[in-house]
N, C-alpha and C positions, 0 to 999 in steps of 0.2 A: 195293647195288652197291659194289664196291671199285675203287680206282684205284691205280696204282703211282707212288710218289714215289721218285725216284732221287737219292741224295746223292753228290756228287762231292767229292773226287777219287777216292774208293775204289769208286764204283759200287754202293754198298749200295742194295738195292731193298727197299722196305717197302710193303705194301698197306694203304691207309687207306680207311675208309668215305667215300663221296661226301659232300662238304660238311664234312668234318672240318678243323679247323685243323691246320696242319703240326706244331704242337707235340704233337698226339696221338700222334706217333711214339713217345713215351715209353711208351705202353701196349702197343706192338707189339714192343719190343726191350728187352733188359736193359742196353744201352749208351746213355749220354746223347749221342745223335747231334746234336741241336739244343739248344743251351743256351737257357734262358729263366728269367725271374725272376718275371714278373708276370701274364702272359696277357692283359693289358689294353692293350698297346701303349704303355706308359709308361716301360719301362726300356731298351729297345734291345738287350737281350742276344741276341735271336733274329733278327738281320738275316741274310738270305740273299740271294745273288745268283742270279737266275733265268737258268739256262743254256738251258732249252728248256721251252716250254709256258706262257708268261706268261698266255695267255688262259685256261688251265686253273685259274688261281688267283683268278679274279674281279677286279673293279675295285678299285683303291686308293681308299679313301674320303679325303676332304680332310684329316682329322686324321692318318691314317697318312702321307699324302704330306708334310704339313707337318713331322711329327716326323722322317721320313727326311731331309728337306732340312736340318733342324737338325743331324742327325748327319753330314751331308756326303754323303748318298746320294741326291741329287736327280735322278740320271740316268734313273730309271724302270726300271732293271734290278734294283733291290733292293726287297725286301719285308720286312715283319715277319712271321715265320712264325706268330706267334700271331693275326695279323689276317686272313691270307688263308685261303681255304677251297679244298680240293682238289676240283675239279670234273671233272678228267680227268687223264691221266698228265702228270707234270712232272718236270723235273730241276733241282736247285738245288745251290748250294755255300754252306756256312756261312761267313760272313765273319769273318775274324780281327779281333777288336776290339782 
């Protein structure tokens, strides 16, 4: 089963397999839509703001929450794209670093 990930502000829609990390978008498009460096939640390059569908990205684990807080994104609306898994349709915006 695939779900739609929408990237704002351009509204680009990409279908990803259920349970895929958002950084798997690189396999579905030729453009680097979500930057990333490590895939392990240690670099902070892939911070996204969740616009819609927060529940579709699974729970933030304590390590992700702590790292996001260290980066200044403790509000709960931000995630590391490499750490959350797409479980249903969601809309995100890549954060300018």
